[in-house]
C-alpha positions in Angstrom: 3.6 -7.1 43.4 1.5 -9.6 42.3 -2.0 -7.7 40.9 -5.4 -9.3 40.3 -6.7 -8.2 37.1 -10.8 -7.3 36.5 -11.1 -10.6 34.7 -9.6 -12.6 37.4 -12.0 -10.9 39.4 -15.1 -12.1 38.0 -15.2 -15.7 38.8 -15.4 -14.5 42.1 -17.9 -12.0 42.1 -20.5 -14.1 40.0 -20.0 -16.6 42.4 -20.6 -14.2 45.3 -23.8 -13.5 43.1 -25.1 -16.7 42.4 -24.6 -18.1 46.2 -26.3 -14.8 47.5 -29.3 -15.2 45.1 -29.8 -19.0 45.5 -29.9 -17.6 49.2 -32.3 -14.8 49.0 -34.3 -17.0 47.0 -34.5 -19.7 50.0 -34.9 -16.9 52.5 -38.1 -15.5 50.8 -39.9 -18.3 50.7 -39.2 -20.2 54.3 -40.0 -16.2 55.6 -43.2 -15.9 53.2 -44.6 -18.9 55.1 -44.2 -16.7 58.6 -48.2 -15.3 57.4 -49.7 -19.1 58.2 -52.1 -19.0 60.1 -50.5 -21.9 62.4 -47.3 -20.7 62.1 -43.8 -21.2 60.5 -42.6 -23.4 63.0 -45.9 -25.7 61.0 -43.6 -26.3 58.2 -41.6 -28.6 60.0 -44.6 -31.1 60.2 -46.0 -30.5 56.8 -47.6 -34.0 55.0 -45.7 -34.4 51.8 -48.0 -34.6 49.0 -47.1 -36.9 46.0 -45.4 -34.4 43.8 -42.8 -33.2 47.0 -42.2 -36.5 47.4 -41.6 -37.1 43.9 -39.1 -34.3 43.8 -37.3 -36.0 46.9 -37.0 -39.3 45.5 -35.8 -37.6 42.3 -32.9 -35.6 44.2 -32.2 -38.8 46.1 -31.8 -40.5 42.7 -29.5 -38.4 41.0 -27.2 -38.5 44.2 -26.8 -42.3 44.3 -26.5 -42.1 40.5 -23.5 -40.0 40.7 -22.1 -42.5 43.2 -22.2 -45.2 41.6 -22.2 -43.9 38.3 -23.9 -46.6 36.5 -25.4 -44.8 34.3 -23.9 -44.1 30.9 -26.5 -42.4 28.3 -26.2 -38.7 28.1 -30.2 -39.0 27.6 -30.8 -40.7 30.8 -28.2 -37.9 32.3 -30.3 -35.3 31.2 -33.3 -36.7 31.9 -32.8 -37.2 35.4 -31.5 -34.0 35.6 -33.8 -31.8 33.9 -36.7 -33.9 35.9 -35.2 -32.9 39.2 -34.3 -29.5 38.6 -38.1 -29.2 37.2 -39.1 -30.6 40.4 -37.3 -28.0 42.4 -38.3 -25.0 40.9 -42.0 -26.6 41.2 -41.3 -26.9 44.6 -40.1 -23.6 45.1 -42.7 -21.7 43.1 -44.9 -23.3 45.1 -44.5 -21.9 48.2 -44.8 -18.5 46.6 -47.7 -19.5 43.9 -51.2 -21.6 43.7 -50.1 -25.0 42.9 -51.7 -24.8 39.2 -49.9 -21.5 38.8 -46.3 -22.7 40.1 -46.9 -26.1 37.5 -46.8 -24.0 34.8 -44.6 -21.1 35.6 -41.6 -24.1 36.3 -42.7 -25.9 33.1 -41.9 -22.9 31.0 -38.7 -22.2 32.6 -38.0 -25.6 32.2 -38.9 -25.7 28.4 -37.2 -22.0 27.7 -33.7 -23.2 29.9 -34.0 -26.2 27.2 -34.3 -24.0 24.1 -31.9 -21.5 25.1 -28.7 -22.8 25.7 -27.4 -19.7 26.7 -24.7 -19.9 30.2 -27.0 -17.5 31.6 -30.3 -19.1 31.3 -28.7 -22.4 32.3 -27.6 -20.9 35.6 -30.6 -18.9 36.5 -32.1 -22.6 36.4 -29.9 -23.9 38.5 -29.9 -21.8 40.9 -33.7 -21.7 40.9 -33.7 -25.7 41.1 -31.3 -25.9 43.1 -33.3 -23.5 45.4 -36.4 -25.6 45.3 -34.6 -29.3 46.3 -33.0 -27.8 48.9 -35.8 -26.0 49.8 -37.7 -29.6 50.0 -35.6 -31.1 51.8 -34.7 -28.7 54.9 -38.7 -27.8 55.8 -39.4 -31.8 56.0 -36.1 -32.7 57.9 -34.7 -32.0 61.1 -31.7 -30.5 61.1 -29.8 -33.3 63.0 -30.7 -34.8 60.1 -29.2 -32.4 57.3 -25.8 -32.8 59.8 -25.6 -36.4 58.8 -25.9 -36.0 55.8 -23.9 -33.0 55.0 -20.7 -34.4 57.3 -21.2 -37.9 54.8 -21.0 -36.0 51.6 -18.6 -33.5 52.6 -15.9 -36.6 53.2 -17.1 -38.1 50.2 -16.7 -35.3 48.2 -13.1 -34.6 49.8 -11.6 -37.7 48.7 -14.2 -38.1 45.5 -13.5 -34.6 44.6 -10.0 -34.0 43.8 -7.7 -34.4 40.7 -8.2 -37.9 39.4 -10.7 -39.1 42.1 -14.3 -40.5 41.4 -16.5 -37.4 41.5 -14.0 -35.6 39.5 -13.4 -38.1 36.8 -17.6 -38.7 36.6 -18.1 -35.0 36.3 -15.7 -34.6 33.7 -17.2 -37.2 31.7 -20.6 -35.5 32.0 -19.3 -32.4 30.9 -17.5 -34.1 28.0 -21.0 -35.8 27.0 -22.3 -32.0 27.0 -24.2 -32.7 30.1 -23.4 -29.8 32.7 -24.8 -31.2 36.6 -24.6 -27.8 37.8 -23.4 -24.3 37.4 -21.1 -22.4 34.9 -18.9 -19.8 36.2 -17.4 -17.8 33.2 -14.3 -16.0 32.7 -16.0 -12.6 32.1 -19.1 -11.1 32.0 -19.3 -11.4 28.2 -19.3 -15.4 28.6 -22.6 -15.4 30.3 -24.0 -15.3 26.9 -21.8 -18.0 25.4 -23.4 -21.0 23.8 -22.9 -23.6 26.3 -20.9 -26.0 24.2 -18.6 -23.0 23.8 -18.6 -22.2 27.3 -17.9 -26.2 28.3 -14.7 -25.9 26.4 -13.1 -22.6 27.6 -10.0 -22.6 29.7 -11.0 -20.2 32.2 -14.9 -21.4 33.2 -15.5 -23.3 36.7 -18.0 -25.1 37.7 -20.0 -26.0 40.8 -21.8 -29.0 41.2 -25.5 -28.7 41.7 -24.8 -30.6 45.2 -22.3 -27.9 46.4 -25.5 -25.1 46.1 -28.1 -27.5 47.7 -26.3 -28.6 50.6 -25.1 -25.9 52.3 -28.2 -23.9 51.5 -30.2 -26.8 53.4 -28.9 -24.5 56.6 -30.3 -21.7 55.3 -33.3 -22.7 55.3 -33.6 -24.2 58.6 -32.1 -21.0 59.6 -34.4 -18.7 57.9 -37.5 -20.5 59.8 -36.1 -18.8 63.5 -35.9 -15.5 61.7 -34.3 -13.0 58.9 -30.9 -12.1 61.0 -29.8 -16.0 61.3 -30.5 -16.5 57.9 -28.4 -13.6 56.7 -25.5 -14.6 58.6 -25.5 -18.0 57.5 -25.5 -17.1 54.0 -22.7 -14.4 54.9 -20.6 -17.2 55.5 -21.7 -19.3 52.4 -21.1 -16.2 50.3 -17.7 -15.4 51.8 -16.5 -19.9 50.9 -17.7 -18.5 47.4 -16.2 -15.9 46.8 -13.0 -17.7 48.1 -13.1 -20.2 45.6 -14.1 -18.1 42.5 -10.6 -16.3 43.5 -9.1 -19.4 42.4 -9.6 -19.3 38.8 -9.7 -22.4 36.9 -7.9 -25.2 38.8 -7.9 -28.7 38.2 -10.8 -29.9 39.8 -11.1 -29.0 43.8 -13.7 -30.6 46.5 -15.8 -27.4 46.3 -18.3 -28.7 49.0 -16.1 -28.8 52.4 -15.5 -25.0 52.0 -18.8 -23.9 51.1 -20.3 -26.4 54.2 -18.0 -24.5 56.6 -19.1 -21.6 55.3 -22.9 -23.0 56.2 -22.1 -24.7 59.2 -19.8 -22.5 61.6 -22.7 -19.4 61.7 -25.1 -21.7 61.6 -24.4 -23.8 65.0 -23.2 -20.8 66.9 -26.1 -19.8 66.6 -27.5 -23.2 67.5 -25.2 -23.4 70.3 -26.3 -19.5 71.7 -30.1 -20.9 71.2 -30.8 -18.7 68.3 -31.8 -21.2 66.0 
């Protein structure tokens, strides 16, 4: 009988913890709005202030650039990704702190991750930034728009994310340049303290794109508007998909968005059809 070593188990557990963390961040922010004087449903009609609109514009530009692949310079990609995630951190913290303190905290977090090039610092920045980007989209657009967006990108990722596909080749070229547009999942707990240039060249490393985190998280945030229990149920679907992905270990390029999207969509639409959300 084939057995699984503890080293092989770590990526699955780590990826599950990361998904649980980012789902928890989204739920915390959305439920904190429940104390709003006009009720949590009022966030659906929130007026975008300029910096929120900029966050959405940067995220959209990043997605378009990933699809078109017209940007070749490493500096341009680092700047585009860094600004998008900085705005995501700011958007997230704005739901919990006064806007000035949120800006200061987001600036400090961004500077720390740029200076301390360790896997755990990079991953923490990715989780907080993607939570903010997802939160911004989820609280502005209605569920049916988000569903269309998710389906379209899942189809694109299914074909482009497989070995030799457009997304797989482009992601590999970014990593080769030292630009990591997502989560680094090391093969062991010791890998969390690795320098990023070392970590990305280890054969047991797994990468999960920022978009693979953001898109399923949209439905966690939407479910959290209805209540804590629906949000937890959608989160459990995502975590289960993440555990399965991590258990595969380091494999050739694989379209990770499809299983994560299914993990979120199945419980979400069951809850929708039963009028829970």
